N, C-alpha and C positions, 0 to 999 in steps of 0.2 A: 504494500500500500504506500501511497505517497505521504511523506511526513508532513506535519503541520508547517514547519519552516518552509518546505518546498512549496506547499500550497499558498502560503503567504507571499512567497516570492513570485508565484504565477500571478496572483492578484495584483501585487505591486507593479509587476512588469506590464500587465494588461492595462493598469491605470495609466502608466507612463506612455504606453503605446497609444492608448485612446487619446490622451492629452496631445501627443505629437500629431496624430492624425487630425484631430479637431483644429489645432492651431494651424496646421498646414492647410487644411481646407478653408479655414477662416480667411487666411491670406488669399487663397484662390477665389473665395466668394467675393471678398472686397474688390479684388482685381476685376472679376467678371462684372460686378455691379457698376463699378466706375467706368469700365470700358464700354459697357452696354449703353451708357449715357453719351459717350464720346463717339463711338464707332457705329456703323450701320449693320443691319443683318447681312448685307452683301459682303462687307469686310470680314465678318465672322465666317461667311461661307468660303471665302478664298483661303483663309487659314485652316478651315476644316478640311478642305480638299488636300492641302499640303500635308496636314497631319495624318489623314487617312492613308495617303500613298506612302509616306515615310514609315508609318507604323506597319504597313503591310510588308514592305520590303525588309524592314528591320526584323520583323518577327519570323519571316521565312528563314532567315539566317541565324536566328537566335537559338543558342544551344542550352539556355537556362543553366549556366554554370554556377550561379549562386545557389540554386537548389541542390546541385550536386555537392557543393562544399558544406552546406548546412546539414545535409543528410549523412555525410561521412564524418563520424565522430573521431576518426583517426587520420584526418587529412594532414598531410605534411606540407612543407614549404614548396615542394615540387608540384603538389596538387594546386596550390594557389597560383604559382607561376604559369602552369598549364592553362588554368581557367582564365587568367588575365590575358594570355597570349591568344587564346581562342576568341575571346571577346573582342580583342583588338582587330584580328583578322576579319572577323565577321562584320564589324562596323565599317572598316575601310572598304570592303567589297560592296557593302550595302550603299555606301555613299557614292561610289563610282557608278553603280547601277542607276541610282536616282538622278544623278547629274545628267547622265546620258539619256535616260528614259523619260525625263520630265516633259518633253513635248508630247509624248504619247499620252501621258496622264492629262495634259491640257486638252487634248482632243477628246478623250473619253468623257471628261466632265464638261466639255463645251465651254471651257474657260481658259483661254491662252494667258490671261493675266496671272494665273496661278503658277505658271512655269518658273519665272525667276524666284518667286517666293519658295517654291519647292526646292530649287537648287540651293538656295542659301540655307534653308532650314536643315537640309540633309547634312550640312557640315557639323551639326550638333552630335551626330552619331559617333564619328571617330573622336570627337572632343570628349564626350562622356565616357568612352571606353578607356580613356587614359586615367580615369579615377583609380585610386589605390584600391586594389582588390581586398586589402586587409580590412576595410570597413565592413565587410560581410560578417566579421567576428562580432560586431556590435549586436547583430540579430542572433547569430548562432550561439553566442555565449550569454544571450539575454541581458545585454548591457544597454538597456533601452534609454537610459539617460543620455549616453553618448550618441545613440541613434537619433534621439530627439534633437540634440544640438546640431548634428550634422545636416539632417534633412531640412530643418526649419531655417537654418542660417543661409544655406544656398537658395532656398525658395524665397526668402525675404529679399535677398539681393536681386534676384530676377524680377521680383514683384516691383521693387522700387525703380529699377531701370525701365521696366515696361511702362509704368505710370508716367515717368518723366518723359519718355519718348512719345507716348500717346498724346500727352498734353502739348508737346511741341510740334509733332508731325500730323496729328489727326488722321492717321493712316494705319492700315494693318501691318505696316512695316515695324511699328512699335512692338508688336508681339514677336516678330522675328528677332529684333535686337534684344528684347528682354530674355527670350529663351536661350539664345547663344551666350548672353552674359551670365545667366544663372548657371549654365553648364560649365563655362570656363572657370567661374569662381569655385564650383563644386570640386573640380580637379585639384586646385590649389589647397582647398580646405581639407580634402581627404588625406593628403600627404602631411598636412600640419597636425591632424588628429590621430594618425596611426603611424607607428614606426616602420611598418613593413615597406620595403622597396622592391616591388615585383620586377622580375627579369623575364626576358623572352625565353621560352622553353616549352617543349611538348612532351616531357618525360613521362607524364602520367595521362597521356591522351586517351588510352584505352579505358582506364578506370573512370575518368570524367565523362567520356563519351558514352559509356555503357548506361549511365543514368540520363545524360543529356539528350540522347537520340529520341527517347520517347517524350521527354519534356519539349523537344522541338515540335514533334507531332501535335502534342497537346497545346502548345502555345499558338501554333497556326490555327488550330480549331477554335481556341478561345478568342483569338483576335477576330476571326471571321464571325464568330457568334456575337461578339460585342460591336462589330463595325460594319458587317455586310449590309445591314439595314440602312446605315447612313450612306454607304456607297451607292445603293439603289436610289435613295433620295437625291443624291448629287447627280446621278446619271439622268433621272427622269424629270427633275424639276429645277427651277432656277437656283443660282447660288444663294440668293437671299432666303429661299425656303430651306436649303441645307444649313445655312447659318442659324436660322430660327430653330430648326430641328435639333442641331448639334448642341446649341445652348440649352434647349429644353432637356436633352438627355443628361447634360452635366448637372443641371439644377435638380432634376428628378433623382439623381443618384445620391445626392448629399444626405438626405434624412436616413437612408437605409444603409447603403454600402459604406458610407463614410463613418458610420457608427460601428458597423459590424466588421469592417476590414481590419481595424486595429486589433480586435480580438483574435482574428485568424492569424495575424502577424505573430502573436504570442503563442497561440495554440499549436502552430506547427512544431516549433522546438519542444513544446510541452508534451505533445503527442509522442515525439521521438523518445523522450525520457522514459515514458511508461509503456513503450510498445511491446516489451517482453511480458507484460502482465495484462492479458486481455480483459480481465475483470475490471481492473483500474482504468484501462483505456476506454472501455465502454462507459464507465461512470463519468470520466472527464468529457467524453464526446457528448453524452446525453445532456450534461449540464451546459456545455457550450451551445448545443442545439436549442436547448430550452431558453437560454438567455437571448439567443439570436431571434427566435420567433417572438419572444416577448417584446423585443424592441423593434425588430424589422417590420413585422406585419402592420402594426399601427402607424409606423413612420410612413410607409408607402401609401396606405389607405388614407391617412390624415392629409398627406400632401395632395392627393387626388381631390379631396373634398374642398380644400382651401386654395386650389391652384389659381383660380381667377384673381382673387385678392392678392395672393402672394406674388404673382407675376406683375400685376399692376403696381404694387408697392415697390418691389425690388428692381424691376427692369424698366418700367414705364409703359405708357399706352401703346407705343409703336411695336411692342413685343407681345401684344395680346394674342397674336396668332399662335404663340407657343403653348397656350393653355391646354388644348386637347392632347398635345404631345407630352406635356408634363404629367398629365393624368394617367395616360396609358403607359408611358415609359417608367413612371414611378412604381407602378405595380409590377412591371417586368423586372425592374432592378431588385425589388424585394425578393422575387423568386430566385434570381441568380445569387443574391447575397446569402440567402439562407442555405443554399446548397454548397457554398464554398468550403465550409469546414469538413463536409463529407469528402470533398476532393482531396483535402490535405490528409485526411485519415487514410485514403487509398495510397497516397505516396508514402506515408509513414509505414504502412504494412508492405511496402515494396511492390504494390500493384500499379506501377507507373503506367503500364500499357493500358489498363482499364481506365485510369484517370484520363489518359490521352484520348481514348475512344469516346469518353463521355462528352467532351466538348464538341467532338465531331457529330455526335448524335443530335445535339441541339441545333447545330448548323444545318445538318441535313433536313431536320424537321422544318426549319425556316425556309430553306430552298424549295422543299416540296410544296409548301403552301404558296410560294411565289409562282412556281411553275403551274400549279392548278388554277390560280386566280388570274394569272397574266399580269400585264402592266397595271399598276395601281392607279385608281382614279385620283387619289390624293395621298399625301404623305401620312395621314392618319391611318389609312389602310395598312401601311407598312408597320406602323407602331402596334396595331392590333395583332399582326402576325408575329411581331417580336414578343409580345406578351404571351401568346399561345406557345411559342417555342420555349420561352422561359419556364412556363408551368410544366411542360413536357420534360424539360431537362431536370427540374427539381424532383419529379417522380422517378426518373431513371437514376438519379444520384442516390436517393434513399433506398432504392432497390439494390444498387450495388453495395451500399454500406451494409445492408442486412445480410448480403451474401458474404461480405468480408468478416463481419462479426456474427458468427453463427448463433450466439446467445442473445442477439438483439431481436426483439419482436415488433411486429407492426403496431400492436396496441400501445407499446411504449412510445413510439414515434407519434402516433395519433394523439396520445395524451398531451404531448408537448404543444401540438398545434391547435387543439380544440379551444382552449380558453382564450388565447390571444386572437384567434379568428372570430369567435363570437363577440369578444370585447370590441374588436374593430368594427364589426357590423353594427353593433349598438351605437358606437361612437359616430359612425357615418350617418346613421339614421337620425339621431338626435340633433347633430349639428345641421344637417340639411333641413330638418323640420323647423328648427328655431331660426336659422339664418339664411335659408335658401332663397327666400323671397324678400329679404331685407336689403333694399337698395338705397336707403336714405342715410345710412351711417357712413362716416368717414372711413376710408379704406383701412387705416391703421387701427382704428377702434374695432372695426368689424373683424379684422384678422386676429386681433388680440382676444376678443371674445370667443371666436371660433376655436382657437387653439386651447384657450383655458377650459372651455366647455368640453372639448374633445378629450383632454387629459383627465379631467374629473370623471367623465362617463366611462372612459376606457379603464382607468384604474379601479373605479368602483365595481364595474362589471367583472373584471378579472379576479379581484379579491373575493367577491361574493361567490363566484363559481369555484374558486379554490377552496373556500370554507365548506361550501355545500358538498364538494367532492371528497371531503374528509382530510383536507390539508396534505395531499400527496407530495412526495419528494419531487423537487423540480426547481425552477428558477425562483418561484415565489418563496418557497421555504428557505432557499439559499439567501435571498435578500433579507428575509426576516431575521435570520441568524446573524448576518453581517451587520444589521441595524441594531443588534443587541436585544432583540425581542424574542429570544429563544423560549420555547414552551417546554415545560418539564417533560422529561422522557425522550426528547429528541436529541440525537447525537449531532454534534457539529461536524461539518465537512472539513 
């Protein structure tokens, strides 16, 4: 069993990681909100085109060497040098392909203005690959205080440069300048924070590649799962529509994935620590899954309910076309986020191949829907297909987890989902009933009341259902104990 100090360490590191992610996304959110007031949807569309193409080429060549290093608890200096060298080779090759192929991307998206942007932004790939590979140890050894400092500092520099450039240029080039500046500073910072000085070498190529080859397959599938819908929007609709859709996707991810992603960042090394004890691994997984559903489901549903007022307040009236996208993509992102810990569990148990095929299953489901329906009448149709593919992927993920942990039962998983799902339904119904027709309130007041009412209704419903169910073990009981409200006879985790 995991000792109390180890559990406290996991909680502490999860808190640090959560703080890191929230601060990082707060910087990103402020950046988006400010830039949305300065730049147009068409500007965001050009940057979205460049980001999609760069991400696609980068991921095709990405071997996922960081995962290989974290999974290997006996990694030597040669393993780190090999990983750094592979990452450098991959990024230089990707940059060359992007610079040469940028005109083809401009033709595909019917936007020649994106070509120079794409070529300049591609330089960020080899720049980032020069980062000190030693900073992987911050996550591997669960030193999340250092990880927090590293990630936030380089993000803050890029943020400040982007805002200054946007104010002076009033152009999407500000985003290019900010991105390259943040990556360049990250290289310098990585060597200042970690003593390792990587060297060129491929001595451990076979060992690193044995893990990375399936991570490559998985990463390509994951990228397509996350971005193919945006590629189709960019192909079939104007760049302004793509800009609106991409910004909506980013906004819709914040309440769910940006809360849950930090937990997964900690849970992966935590899963590795207890992987030899399947009973303890199951307990940690169920607790993680319970926490994620407790937070993720109401976050996505809540955003869908208040999307109109949230977009109006945060982005302005010119972005109201993003409202249906935020509603649909918010629910899709919840499904994807909740299934992430199951994927990490598969990697922990050495089932990297199954983990890789999972991401492709979701992608294939989406492609099948596109082929059946044909060219979408509007971008909202694509968002609906994205949502359906996300729900399908979640079901497949949980099925794979049950096969990997033979002592895990469907009833245990259903018990984790039932209370948050019912609580979210009650929350959506009450908020819509009370405020759905209220158009005379100032937007800030309306949004505040909607969120406050939603939190109260959801919390009250979940607590009531938990008590009626006999106070079963799960996220609620864990939170009660951590709040110091232990009931006699209950053991502490």
